[in-house]
C-alpha positions as CSV (number, residue, x, y, z in Angstrom):
1,M,-42.2,23.1,20.0
2,R,-38.9,24.6,18.9
3,T,-38.7,26.7,22.0
4,T,-39.3,23.7,24.3
5,I,-36.5,21.8,22.7
6,S,-34.2,24.9,22.9
7,V,-35.0,25.2,26.6
8,L,-34.2,21.5,27.1
9,W,-30.8,22.0,25.3
10,F,-30.1,25.0,27.5
11,V,-30.9,22.9,30.7
12,F,-28.6,20.2,29.5
13,T,-25.9,22.8,28.8
14,L,-26.2,24.1,32.4
15,L,-26.3,20.6,33.8
16,F,-23.3,19.3,32.0
17,L,-21.4,22.5,32.7
18,H,-22.2,22.1,36.5
19,L,-21.1,18.5,36.5
20,G,-17.9,19.3,34.6
21,L,-17.0,22.1,37.1
22,Q,-17.8,19.7,40.0
23,H,-15.5,17.0,38.7
24,W,-12.8,19.6,38.0
25,A,-13.0,20.8,41.6
26,E,-12.9,17.2,42.9
27,S,-9.7,16.6,40.9
28,S,-7.9,19.1,43.0
29,R,-8.7,17.3,46.3
30,S,-6.4,14.6,47.6
31,I,-6.2,12.3,50.5
32,P,-3.5,13.4,52.9
33,N,-0.6,11.1,53.8
34,F,-0.7,8.9,56.8
35,P,1.5,10.5,59.5
36,M,4.0,8.3,61.3
37,P,3.3,8.3,65.0
38,E,6.1,9.5,67.1
39,R,6.6,8.0,70.6
40,E,8.3,10.3,73.0
41,E,8.7,7.6,75.6
42,L,10.9,5.5,73.3
43,R,13.3,8.3,72.7
44,K,13.9,8.7,76.4
45,V,14.6,4.9,76.9
46,G,16.5,4.4,73.6
47,S,15.5,1.7,71.2
48,I,13.3,-1.3,72.1
49,Q,13.7,-4.3,69.9
50,I,11.5,-7.4,69.6
51,M,13.0,-10.4,67.9
52,G,15.8,-8.2,66.5
53,Q,13.5,-5.5,65.0
54,D,12.8,-2.0,66.3
55,L,9.4,-1.8,67.9
56,D,8.3,0.9,65.4
57,K,9.7,-0.9,62.2
58,P,6.3,-2.5,61.2
59,I,4.4,0.7,61.6
60,K,7.1,2.6,59.7
61,D,6.9,0.1,56.9
62,F,3.1,0.3,56.9
63,A,3.2,4.1,56.8
64,T,5.6,4.1,53.8
65,N,3.6,1.5,51.8
66,F,0.3,3.1,52.7
67,N,1.5,6.6,51.7
68,A,2.7,5.2,48.4
69,Y,-0.7,3.6,47.9
70,L,-2.4,7.0,48.8
71,A,-0.2,8.8,46.3
72,N,-1.2,6.3,43.6
73,Q,-4.9,6.7,44.4
74,N,-4.6,10.5,44.4
75,K,-3.0,10.4,41.0
76,S,-5.6,8.0,39.7
77,N,-8.6,10.0,41.1
78,R,-7.2,13.2,39.7
79,A,-6.8,11.7,36.2
80,A,-10.3,10.1,36.3
81,N,-12.0,13.3,37.6
82,R,-10.2,15.4,34.9
83,R,-11.3,13.0,32.2
84,S,-14.9,13.1,33.5
85,A,-14.7,16.9,33.6
86,W,-13.5,17.2,30.0
87,G,-16.2,14.8,28.9
88,Y,-18.9,16.9,30.6
89,F,-17.4,20.1,29.1
90,F,-17.6,18.5,25.7
91,A,-21.2,17.4,26.3
92,A,-22.1,21.0,27.5
93,F,-20.5,22.4,24.3
94,A,-22.5,19.9,22.1
95,A,-25.7,20.8,23.9
96,F,-25.0,24.5,23.5
97,V,-24.4,24.0,19.8
98,S,-27.6,22.0,19.5
99,M,-29.5,24.8,21.2
100,L,-28.0,27.3,18.7
101,L,-28.9,25.1,15.8
102,E,-32.5,25.0,17.0
103,W,-32.5,28.8,17.0
104,R,-30.7,29.2,13.7
105,D,-33.7,28.6,11.4
106,P,-36.1,31.1,13.0
107,I,-33.3,33.7,13.3
108,C,-32.1,33.2,9.7
109,R,-35.7,33.5,8.4
110,R,-36.2,36.7,10.4
111,F,-33.0,38.4,9.1
112,K,-33.4,37.0,5.6
113,G,-36.9,38.3,5.3
114,K,-36.2,41.9,6.3
115,N,-34.0,42.9,3.4
116,Q,-35.7,40.9,0.6
117,K,-38.4,41.9,-1.8
118,P,-41.3,39.6,-2.2
119,I,-40.8,37.1,-4.9
120,E,-43.3,37.3,-7.8
121,A,-44.5,34.3,-9.7
122,G,-42.3,33.3,-12.6
123,Q,-39.1,34.9,-11.1
124,P,-36.0,32.7,-10.5
125,T,-35.3,31.9,-6.9
126,D,-32.3,30.5,-5.1
127,G,-30.0,30.6,-8.0
128,Q,-32.4,29.1,-10.5
129,V,-32.2,30.5,-14.0
130,F,-35.3,30.6,-16.3
131,S,-34.6,31.2,-20.0
132,E,-37.0,31.0,-22.9
133,S,-34.3,29.9,-25.3
134,A,-32.8,27.1,-23.2
135,P,-34.6,23.8,-23.5
136,S,-35.8,22.2,-20.4
137,A,-34.7,18.7,-19.3
138,S,-38.2,17.3,-19.9
139,S,-38.6,18.7,-23.4
140,E,-35.4,17.2,-24.7
141,K,-35.6,13.9,-26.6
142,P,-32.8,11.5,-26.1
143,S,-30.6,11.0,-29.1
144,S,-30.2,7.5,-30.4
């Protein structure tokens, strides 16, 4: 049972690590700016105005505003993907630690048992002290 849980923690570690790396890679991608179209014909003629405005003024204003919007979206997407990546990296670390904790008890028992002598009956264990002269807690009578 312990090995099955350890394998599951290992799978979660790999999954979270993969997702974290994927979000980190996505955070470096950005949408390119909208290019302002150039009209060669208008340069030859000069400037054409409609109702007192250059013919290309609306598209230039749109390009400026749209590029500002794209810059804001790129910044927002980068921050969101980086936060997601760090969250997945933390989850991968937690899954890895959980996997190690599952292996800790069998490993500790294996190493602990190699260098120890077998415990005989009546010997103190784990810091317990047995003494003939010291009264035990159950044999003491409360004083009134």
